[in-house]
C-alpha positions as CSV (number, residue, x, y, z in Angstrom):
1,M,48.4,-23.0,-1.7
2,F,51.7,-22.5,-3.8
3,H,51.9,-26.2,-4.4
4,E,53.9,-26.0,-7.6
5,A,56.3,-23.2,-6.4
6,L,57.0,-24.9,-3.0
7,N,57.7,-28.3,-4.7
8,A,60.1,-26.6,-7.1
9,Y,61.9,-24.7,-4.4
10,L,62.1,-27.6,-2.0
11,Q,63.5,-30.0,-4.7
12,F,66.1,-27.3,-5.8
13,V,67.4,-26.9,-2.3
14,L,67.5,-30.6,-1.6
15,D,69.4,-31.2,-4.8
16,N,71.9,-28.3,-4.6
17,A,72.6,-26.9,-1.2
18,P,75.2,-25.9,0.1
19,Y,76.3,-24.7,-3.4
20,F,75.7,-21.0,-3.8
21,Y,74.6,-21.2,-7.5
22,Y,73.3,-23.7,-10.1
23,V,73.4,-23.1,-13.9
24,P,70.3,-24.5,-15.6
25,V,70.7,-27.0,-18.4
26,S,74.5,-27.2,-17.9
27,G,74.1,-28.4,-14.3
28,I,77.2,-26.5,-13.3
29,V,77.4,-25.6,-9.7
30,G,79.6,-23.0,-8.1
31,E,81.5,-23.1,-4.8
32,R,80.0,-24.2,-1.5
33,G,79.5,-21.8,1.4
34,V,78.1,-21.7,4.9
35,A,75.6,-18.9,4.0
36,A,74.0,-21.1,1.4
37,A,73.9,-24.0,3.9
38,A,72.6,-21.9,6.7
39,F,69.7,-20.3,4.8
40,A,68.8,-23.7,3.3
41,I,68.5,-25.1,6.9
42,D,66.2,-22.2,7.8
43,F,63.9,-23.1,4.9
44,L,64.1,-26.9,5.4
45,T,63.4,-26.9,9.2
46,E,60.1,-25.1,8.5
47,A,59.3,-27.3,5.5
48,Y,59.9,-30.3,7.7
49,S,56.9,-29.3,9.9
50,D,54.7,-28.2,7.1
51,S,52.0,-30.6,5.8
52,R,52.5,-29.5,2.2
53,C,56.0,-31.0,2.3
54,A,55.1,-34.2,4.3
55,A,55.9,-36.5,1.4
56,K,59.6,-35.6,1.6
57,K,59.9,-35.4,5.4
58,T,62.6,-38.0,5.7
59,E,64.6,-36.5,2.9
60,I,64.3,-33.1,4.4
61,Y,65.5,-34.3,7.8
62,D,68.5,-36.1,6.3
63,K,69.4,-33.0,4.3
64,I,69.3,-30.8,7.4
65,V,71.7,-33.1,9.2
66,S,74.1,-33.2,6.2
67,L,74.1,-29.4,5.9
68,A,74.7,-28.8,9.6
69,D,77.4,-31.5,9.7
70,W,79.1,-29.8,6.7
71,I,78.9,-26.4,8.4
72,L,80.8,-27.8,11.4
73,T,83.7,-28.7,9.0
74,Q,84.0,-25.0,8.0
75,Q,84.4,-23.8,11.6
76,C,87.8,-22.8,13.0
77,T,88.3,-25.0,16.0
78,D,92.0,-24.0,16.7
79,N,91.9,-21.9,19.8
80,A,95.3,-20.5,19.0
81,K,93.9,-18.7,15.9
82,Q,92.1,-15.4,16.0
83,A,89.5,-16.9,13.8
84,Y,88.6,-19.4,16.5
85,G,84.8,-20.1,16.4
86,G,84.3,-18.4,13.0
87,F,83.3,-20.0,9.7
88,K,85.0,-19.9,6.3
89,S,83.0,-17.8,3.8
90,N,83.5,-20.6,1.3
91,E,85.4,-23.8,1.6
92,A,88.4,-22.4,-0.4
93,S,88.7,-19.2,1.6
94,D,91.0,-18.2,4.3
95,Y,88.7,-15.5,5.5
96,Y,86.2,-15.7,8.4
97,Y,83.5,-13.1,8.2
98,A,81.5,-11.8,11.1
99,I,78.4,-11.8,8.9
100,D,78.8,-15.5,8.2
101,A,78.7,-16.3,11.9
102,C,75.6,-14.1,12.2
103,R,73.9,-16.2,9.4
104,V,75.0,-19.5,10.7
105,I,74.1,-19.3,14.5
106,P,70.3,-19.3,14.1
107,S,70.4,-22.1,11.6
108,L,72.5,-24.4,13.8
109,L,70.2,-23.7,16.7
110,K,67.2,-24.7,14.6
111,A,69.1,-27.8,13.5
112,Y,69.8,-28.6,17.2
113,R,66.2,-28.0,18.1
114,L,65.1,-30.5,15.6
115,T,67.8,-33.2,16.1
116,N,69.0,-32.7,19.7
117,K,72.6,-33.0,18.3
118,M,74.8,-31.3,20.8
119,D,77.5,-30.5,18.3
120,Y,75.2,-28.0,16.6
121,L,74.5,-26.2,19.9
122,D,78.2,-26.2,20.9
123,S,79.2,-24.8,17.5
124,A,76.6,-22.0,17.7
125,K,77.7,-21.0,21.2
126,L,81.3,-21.0,20.2
127,A,80.5,-18.7,17.3
128,G,78.5,-16.3,19.4
129,S,80.3,-16.1,22.8
130,T,83.8,-16.4,21.4
131,F,84.1,-15.5,17.7
132,L,81.6,-12.6,17.5
133,K,82.8,-11.2,20.9
134,A,86.4,-11.3,19.6
135,M,85.2,-9.5,16.4
136,Q,83.6,-6.8,18.6
137,D,86.5,-6.5,21.0
138,R,89.1,-6.0,18.2
139,Q,88.3,-2.3,18.3
140,G,86.5,0.0,20.7
141,Y,83.6,1.1,18.6
142,G,81.0,-1.7,19.2
143,G,80.4,-3.1,15.7
144,F,81.9,-6.4,14.5
145,A,85.1,-6.2,12.5
146,R,84.3,-7.4,9.0
147,A,86.7,-10.4,8.8
148,V,89.9,-12.1,10.0
149,T,92.0,-14.6,8.1
150,I,93.3,-17.8,9.4
151,N,96.7,-16.1,9.7
152,G,95.4,-13.2,11.7
153,D,95.0,-10.5,9.1
154,W,92.1,-8.2,9.8
155,L,89.4,-6.3,7.8
156,L,88.2,-3.8,10.4
157,Q,85.4,-2.2,8.6
158,M,82.0,-2.6,10.5
159,D,79.0,-3.4,8.4
160,I,75.4,-2.5,9.2
161,E,74.4,-5.9,7.8
162,C,75.7,-7.5,11.0
163,L,72.6,-6.3,12.7
164,Y,71.2,-9.6,11.3
165,G,73.4,-11.2,14.0
166,L,70.8,-10.1,16.6
167,L,68.6,-13.0,15.7
168,G,71.1,-15.7,16.7
169,L,72.5,-13.8,19.7
170,K,69.0,-13.2,21.1
171,M,68.2,-17.0,20.6
172,L,71.3,-17.9,22.5
173,A,70.7,-15.4,25.3
174,E,67.0,-16.2,25.9
175,T,66.8,-19.9,25.1
176,Y,69.9,-21.9,24.3
177,D,72.8,-20.6,26.5
178,N,71.4,-18.9,29.6
179,D,74.7,-19.3,31.4
180,N,76.2,-16.8,29.0
181,A,73.1,-14.6,28.6
182,N,75.0,-11.5,30.0
183,V,77.7,-11.9,27.5
184,Y,75.3,-12.0,24.6
185,Q,73.3,-9.1,26.0
186,E,76.4,-7.0,26.2
187,I,77.4,-7.8,22.7
188,M,73.9,-6.9,21.3
189,V,73.7,-3.6,23.2
190,K,77.1,-2.5,22.0
191,L,76.4,-3.6,18.4
192,V,73.1,-1.7,18.3
193,D,74.4,1.4,20.1
194,F,77.2,1.8,17.5
195,L,75.5,0.8,14.3
196,R,72.2,2.6,14.8
197,S,73.3,6.1,13.8
198,G,74.9,4.9,10.5
199,F,72.0,2.6,9.8
200,E,69.4,5.4,10.3
201,K,71.3,7.6,7.8
202,L,71.5,4.8,5.3
203,W,75.2,4.2,5.4
204,L,76.6,0.7,4.6
205,Y,79.7,0.5,6.7
206,Y,82.1,2.3,9.1
207,E,85.8,2.7,8.2
208,P,88.0,3.0,11.3
209,S,91.0,4.2,9.3
210,D,89.3,7.5,8.4
211,N,86.6,7.6,11.2
212,S,83.8,7.8,8.7
213,W,80.7,6.1,7.4
214,H,80.6,5.1,3.8
215,R,78.4,3.8,1.0
216,I,79.4,2.6,-2.5
217,G,79.6,4.3,-5.9
218,V,81.8,7.1,-7.1
219,E,79.7,9.6,-5.1
220,E,79.1,7.2,-2.2
221,N,75.4,7.6,-3.0
222,Q,74.4,3.9,-3.4
223,I,73.6,1.0,-1.1
224,Y,73.2,-2.7,-1.5
225,D,69.6,-3.4,-0.8
226,D,70.0,-6.9,0.7
227,C,72.4,-5.5,3.4
228,F,69.6,-3.2,4.6
229,A,67.0,-6.0,4.3
230,Y,69.0,-8.3,6.5
231,A,69.9,-5.5,9.0
232,L,66.2,-4.5,9.2
233,L,65.1,-8.1,9.9
234,G,67.7,-8.5,12.7
235,L,66.8,-5.1,14.4
236,Y,63.1,-5.7,14.0
237,N,63.5,-9.1,15.8
238,Y,65.5,-7.4,18.5
239,E,63.4,-4.3,19.2
240,G,60.2,-4.5,17.2
241,W,58.7,-1.7,15.1
242,S,61.0,0.9,16.6
243,Q,61.5,4.4,15.2
244,T,64.7,3.2,13.7
245,V,63.2,0.2,11.9
246,Q,60.2,2.2,10.7
247,R,62.3,5.1,9.5
248,V,64.7,2.9,7.5
249,Y,62.2,0.5,6.0
250,E,59.9,3.3,4.9
251,A,62.8,5.4,3.5
252,V,64.1,2.6,1.3
253,N,60.6,1.3,0.3
254,A,59.7,4.8,-0.8
255,M,62.5,5.0,-3.4
256,G,60.5,3.9,-6.3
257,Q,60.0,4.3,-10.1
258,S,62.0,7.0,-12.0
259,A,62.4,8.2,-15.6
260,D,65.3,5.7,-15.9
261,Y,63.4,2.7,-14.4
262,A,59.7,3.3,-14.8
263,G,59.1,-0.5,-14.1
264,Y,60.7,-0.5,-10.6
265,N,58.2,-1.3,-7.8
266,P,59.8,-1.5,-4.3
267,N,56.5,-3.0,-3.0
268,I,57.5,-6.2,-4.7
269,C,61.1,-6.4,-3.7
270,W,64.1,-4.0,-3.7
271,A,66.5,-3.1,-6.5
272,G,70.0,-4.6,-6.4
273,Y,71.5,-1.1,-6.0
274,I,69.6,1.9,-4.8
275,D,70.7,5.6,-5.1
276,I,69.6,7.0,-1.8
277,V,70.7,10.5,-2.6
278,R,68.5,10.7,-5.8
279,R,66.0,8.4,-4.2
280,K,65.7,5.9,-7.1
281,A,66.9,2.5,-8.3
282,A,70.5,2.5,-9.5
283,C,70.2,-0.7,-11.7
284,D,67.6,-2.4,-13.9
285,Y,66.8,-5.4,-11.7
286,Y,65.3,-6.7,-8.5
287,D,67.4,-8.4,-5.9
288,S,65.0,-11.4,-5.7
289,V,66.0,-12.4,-2.2
290,T,64.6,-9.3,-0.5
291,C,61.1,-10.4,-1.4
292,G,61.6,-13.2,1.2
293,I,63.8,-11.3,3.8
294,L,61.2,-8.6,4.2
295,H,58.3,-11.0,5.0
296,D,58.2,-10.6,8.8
297,I,58.1,-6.8,8.6
298,R,55.6,-6.6,5.8
299,E,53.3,-9.2,7.5
300,A,53.1,-7.0,10.6
301,K,53.4,-3.5,9.1
302,D,53.0,-3.4,5.3
303,K,50.4,-6.0,4.3
304,P,49.6,-4.5,0.9
305,S,53.2,-4.9,-0.2
306,L,53.3,-8.4,1.2
307,E,50.2,-9.4,-0.7
308,L,51.5,-7.9,-4.0
309,S,54.9,-9.5,-3.6
310,V,53.4,-13.0,-3.1
311,Q,51.0,-12.6,-6.1
312,I,54.0,-11.8,-8.3
313,L,56.2,-14.5,-6.8
314,D,53.5,-17.1,-7.3
315,R,53.2,-16.2,-11.0
316,H,56.9,-16.0,-11.6
317,H,58.4,-18.5,-9.1
318,R,60.7,-20.0,-11.6
319,D,62.0,-16.5,-12.8
320,F,62.6,-15.6,-9.2
321,M,64.9,-18.6,-8.6
322,F,67.6,-16.4,-10.3
323,W,69.3,-14.0,-7.9
324,G,68.3,-11.0,-10.0
325,V,65.4,-10.4,-12.4
326,K,64.8,-7.4,-14.7
327,F,62.1,-4.9,-13.9
328,K,60.9,-4.9,-17.5
329,D,60.2,-8.6,-18.2
330,W,61.4,-10.8,-15.3
331,S,64.4,-12.1,-17.3
332,P,67.5,-13.0,-15.3
333,V,70.5,-10.8,-14.9
334,E,72.7,-13.8,-15.1
335,N,72.0,-17.5,-15.9
336,R,72.5,-18.6,-12.3
337,Q,69.9,-19.8,-9.9
338,S,70.6,-19.1,-6.2
339,I,70.3,-21.4,-3.2
340,I,70.1,-18.4,-0.9
341,T,67.4,-16.7,-2.9
342,V,65.3,-19.8,-3.3
343,S,65.6,-20.6,0.4
344,W,64.3,-17.2,1.4
345,L,61.5,-17.3,-1.1
346,G,60.5,-20.7,0.1
347,L,60.3,-19.4,3.6
348,L,58.0,-16.6,2.4
349,L,55.6,-19.1,0.8
350,L,55.7,-21.4,3.8
351,R,54.9,-18.5,6.2
352,Y,52.4,-16.5,4.1
353,M,48.8,-16.4,5.2
354,P,46.2,-14.2,3.4
355,K,45.7,-11.0,5.5
356,H,42.2,-9.9,6.5
357,T,41.7,-6.1,7.0
358,L,38.6,-4.0,7.3
359,F,39.2,-2.3,3.9
360,K,39.6,-5.7,2.2
361,A,36.3,-6.7,3.7
362,I,34.7,-3.6,2.3
363,L,36.2,-4.4,-1.2
364,E,34.9,-7.9,-1.1
365,K,31.4,-6.7,-0.4
366,F,31.2,-3.5,-2.4
367,G,34.2,-3.3,-4.8
368,E,34.3,-4.1,-8.4
369,N,36.8,-6.2,-10.5
370,I,39.4,-4.2,-12.4
371,A,42.8,-5.1,-13.9
372,L,46.1,-3.3,-13.1
373,Y,48.8,-3.1,-15.8
374,P,52.0,-1.9,-14.3
375,I,54.1,0.5,-16.4
376,V,57.5,-1.0,-17.3
377,E,58.9,1.5,-19.8
378,A,58.3,5.2,-20.4
379,S,60.7,6.5,-23.0
380,E,59.7,7.2,-26.6
381,T,56.8,4.8,-26.1
382,V,54.9,3.6,-23.0
383,S,54.7,-0.1,-22.4
384,Y,53.0,-2.1,-19.7
385,G,53.4,-5.5,-18.0
386,E,51.0,-8.3,-17.6
387,G,47.6,-7.6,-15.9
388,I,46.9,-8.2,-12.3
389,N,43.2,-8.7,-11.3
390,L,42.2,-6.8,-8.2
391,K,39.2,-5.3,-6.4
392,A,38.7,-1.5,-6.2
393,M,36.1,1.0,-5.0
394,V,35.4,3.0,-8.1
395,R,33.5,6.3,-8.6
396,V,33.1,8.6,-11.5
397,E,34.3,12.1,-10.8
398,T,31.9,15.1,-10.6
399,P,32.6,18.7,-12.0
400,T,33.2,20.1,-8.5
401,E,35.9,17.6,-7.7
402,I,38.2,17.9,-10.6
403,V,39.6,20.4,-13.1
404,L,39.0,19.1,-16.6
405,E,41.9,19.0,-19.0
406,P,41.6,20.1,-22.6
407,G,40.0,17.4,-24.8
408,Y,38.6,15.5,-21.8
409,A,35.0,15.1,-20.5
410,I,34.1,14.6,-16.8
411,T,33.3,10.9,-17.6
412,D,36.9,10.4,-18.6
413,Y,37.9,10.5,-14.9
414,I,37.4,8.0,-12.2
415,T,38.7,7.8,-8.6
416,I,39.7,4.4,-7.2
417,E,40.7,2.9,-3.9
418,T,42.7,-0.3,-3.8
419,F,44.3,-2.5,-1.2
420,L,47.2,-3.5,-3.5
421,P,49.8,-0.8,-4.0
422,I,49.4,1.1,-7.3
423,R,51.8,3.6,-8.9
424,T,51.5,6.8,-10.9
425,R,51.3,6.1,-14.7
426,D,50.2,2.4,-14.2
427,K,47.2,1.5,-16.4
428,I,43.8,0.5,-15.0
429,R,41.3,-1.3,-17.2
430,R,37.6,-1.0,-16.1
431,G,34.9,-2.5,-18.3
432,G,37.1,-2.6,-21.4
433,V,38.2,1.1,-20.9
434,D,41.8,2.0,-20.1
435,F,42.7,4.7,-17.6
436,E,46.1,6.1,-16.5
437,V,46.8,6.3,-12.8
438,G,47.4,9.8,-11.5
439,P,49.3,10.7,-8.3
440,V,48.7,8.2,-5.6
441,K,47.8,8.9,-1.9
442,V,48.4,6.3,0.8
443,Y,45.9,6.2,3.6
444,R,47.2,4.6,6.8
445,W,45.6,3.0,9.9
446,M,47.8,3.0,13.1
447,G,50.8,3.8,11.0
448,E,50.3,0.9,8.5
449,P,49.2,1.4,4.8
450,A,45.5,0.6,4.7
451,Y,44.6,1.5,1.1
452,Y,45.6,3.5,-1.9
453,Q,43.6,6.3,-3.6
454,T,44.1,7.9,-7.0
455,T,42.2,9.7,-9.7
456,C,42.7,8.1,-13.1
457,R,42.3,9.7,-16.6
458,R,41.0,7.8,-19.5
459,L,43.8,6.9,-22.0
460,I,42.8,8.4,-25.3
461,T,46.1,7.5,-27.1
462,Q,48.9,5.1,-26.1
């Protein structure tokens, strides 16, 4: 499964990590950074044990070692510096960000587990018990200060994205550094206690200078989607499908298509900027990486979105190598392929297993084949994207169930139930006849989407 996509992603990471970006054709690469190295290690350590990547096992192992060794060169090891234990954000920078330590710790621990190289474990422990603790202790709130320079200049804002750090701190506390378990537990409790309220209200960061939470944009009405995806993954790993995780995931995932961006489908992945006040995308492109970051949550609690995202990714795996792709036609925002994005999407393909639910079993036995054409533009004219084949339960409406619109007969309406998410104004093709999707109702089982129902009206003109 996913043989072509996995091979392309694996070779790309082997060739280009720890550079952040690669420009096709020209071969130009950007700067190197620990985030790119860390997420590449996450992908490669799982690829190393996957039979689909067995032909490159030795090359994968060597690359993991080289990336982990390079990360160590970016760590501040001068205990006289306030950045002690942190990692440069890129090799030319003087800034040591808390979020980079949050990203690196799990990756170094995975590299240690594979290689037994103590330097990796020692580096991760230093980053957690010393650097992140210092970033938290710098102020009395409980979040991590954003960054400190090698000369001791501070950025004191506290980002909700640092909830991602719970993954590595939990690994240290429970498995790799039991002697300091109490230290990590205290850090995690303080971090969650402080950031939770801002996270639940969809703020991005806290500014100590004015004692207020903030977002971005002139009206402070926008968020970066990937920050919330990373934060969700960290908190989900820490406390499971809690009220906070459920509330935030469902709030962001519900901000879908609009008159401005009819093609946006958050069930695939999230928009680069989201207007949480107006509840819609605030740009015309997907942030491709979120398709991968959200895997664990969707696998457990939103299987229809997971299946749709994987189908789209498998079709467009080369398009998704770019960090941003347009809703309308999958074209890139910029001509730069991203190591971080490809690493996360590679993890998604490695981990994905087809999901079996009761409703899917019913569809397999009793459903019929139809095609879904997602709406991508709705201005002066309506246009649709490529078709997706899916199963659906279909019935023709009866006069007692629907009010006929002028010019339509009862046979112009059908009601369908699908496992894959569908959206209002998408097009359904059944037996060569096209129908427009009406308002969609989601049916849930134990809190999780089970299937989608809508009444569709035949498209007389397009």
